[in-house]
C-alpha positions, 0 to 999 in steps of 0.5 A: 438469731441466725438465719440460713442462707438460700441458694440464691443468696449465696450467688450475689449476682445469680438470678432465680427467674427473669426479671420484668424487663427480660421478659419485655425483651422475650415478648418483643422477640415473640412479636417479631417472629409472629410478624415474620411468620404472618409476612411469610403466609401473607406473601404465600397467599399473594404467591397463590393469587398471582398463580391463579390470576396467571392460570386464568390470564393464560387460559383468557389468552389462549381462547382470545389467540385461537379465535383471533387466529380463526377470524384473521385467517378467514380475511377475504374469503367469499363463496362461489368465486365463479359467481362473486367477487370481493367488490360485490360482496364487500361494499365500502364501509367506514375506512374500507374501501370496496373490495378491502378485506383488511385495515388497522390503526397504530398507537404507540400508547396504550390501548394499542393497535386494532385490526379490521377484517372482513369476509363473506360466508354461505350458509353452512360453510362453518367458518367462525365469527367473533361471537363463536358462531357461524353463518346458518341464516340460509343465505351469504352473509358479510362480517366485519370483525375488530379487535381492539383493547376497551375499557369497559363501564366498570373500568376493567381494560378488555380485549374485545371483538366488535362483529358488525357492530356488536362488541364480544369480550374475549379476555380481561386484563389486557391493556395493550394490543400490538398487531404486526404484518408480514410484508414481502419487501424483496418481491419474492411473492411468497416469503414474509422478510419484514414485519411492520406496524399499521402505520408502517405498512400504510406508509409503504402502501403495501397492502394485498387483498386476497381474491379468488385465484390470488394469492393470499396476504400473509398477515401475522398477529405476533402478540398481545400485550396483557397485564391482567396482574402485576406479577411479582414474587413478594419479597420478605424483608427481615428486620431484627434488633437486639435489645440488651436488658437493662438490669439495674440491680445493686447488691451489697453485702453486709456482715452482721455481728460476728456471724458473717451472714449474707444478705442481698439488697436491691434498691429500686426493686425490692420485690425482685427477690421474690421472682423464683421461676414463674416468669420463666415458666410464662416465657416457655409457655410464650415460646411454645404457643408461638412454636405451635403458631409457626408450625401451623403456619408452615404447614398451610404454606406448604399446602398452599405452595403445592397447591400453586405448584400443581396449578403451574404443572397443569398449565405447562402440561395443558400448553403443551398439548395444545401445541400438539394439537395446533400442530396436528391442525396446521398439519392437516392444512399444509402437509397432508393430502386431505385438501387435495383429496377433499378437492377431488371429492375422495376424502378418504383417499387420505385415510388409512387404518392406524395401529401401532407403532408411534409415528414421529411427527418431527421426522416428517411422519404423520397419519389420518386414521379411518378409524376414530381413537376409541375404535382404534384403542378399544377405550371408553374415553380419550381421557384414559388414552394417555394412561391405557399404554397404547402406542398408537398415534403421532408423537411430536416435540414442540420446539425447545421442549425438554422432556425426561431422557432428552435435553432439546434446549440446554437454556430451558430447565423445565423439564417434562415427562414425556413427548406430546402425542396426537391422534387425527381421525376422519369423522365424515363429511360436512352437511353441505358435502363441500368438505371433510371433518377431522377430529384431533385428539391431543395430550401431554404431561407436565413434570410427572405422570400425575400431571396430565392434559388431554384436549380435543378439536374438530378441523374442517377441511372445505373446498371452494371449487370442488371437483366432486368425483374427481373429474 
């Protein structure tokens, strides 16, 4: 009897499918691929969580710095210096001597330094304390505010402000507070040339207390050391292994009688000749499943990367807008004629009717407007001011700020869409009649015109001794 050889029989070492060993190797490679994809997804989720924590930390830090700045700048303030003195309003308490307005401690290790400041306010002065409120008691009140880092009952490290014995948490995740004091070591009387810690300052015994008619201390709080989140970009370690399949297939060619028929014999795996393609189909299906999973994971990866990028650009826009807002507040108090006009009882003398074109704060320009932003632009809300196309307000470029069409700092690669802008409006007198309130609106872009942040604040310019009527 004569049998006809098949295609597999004609090639002695040919394979019509994959062996079990090759299937296991394919599964191993698939597991490596899935493991790599899962690692990428986990790293992306970790990166997204880190970006979210960073955004929360920056918001908390901005709030804490704003609160600390307002409180520290009020150090040594007291109302009606013709009738009151620091010694009469600030008695000795704890580490503070009578009339002393500031003290601090230094520690090289965590939680770091602390700073304590005191001031007295009259009812309705509008001077903020640690709680974010002001004195409305109807009488003079003394506030002692201490900024420090503590660990709460839950084991969370927090920056807190303790006001008159009541603790107010400001931001979580801060582990170290470092305070530097500006000191005029050269005796110029007006310029700070050295920054010292509390220990160094106490060694020099160079502490100035501010009183009525005297120069104020120059106190600069440099930075908060915070570590709310261990901000690391996770690295992806790829490992690969090359597996060589072990084919132990022996074949023996035999001649049967005179017809020369060929037959394949496998000594150890006699059933392997029946693999005619089913394993190949299974492998293809497995690769198809892995491919679908990879596409799904990469799609999720791309979406989360976009979310993280959008959060980053939103924070950049917000920080730039706050920079413009803070500059406007500083300009009102230091470069404008508003303090003098308020002291003379003619605050309106500092105001003008604002219209186009734009002014440039970096060229020393600025303005306080009689008309509010909505009145000047005809808009229903300050939120639509940036997109309304109105060329009104004052442009400001923070130091090292790069925007489209200008590279003011070659060492910084981050680019903003446009320069920040602010608008200052006089919104009326304080209820006490001893000052004026100004509203500051500011905005800035991120990388593109679709990333935008608008901020608004009010600033009160008050006078301790007011020459009402300009006498």
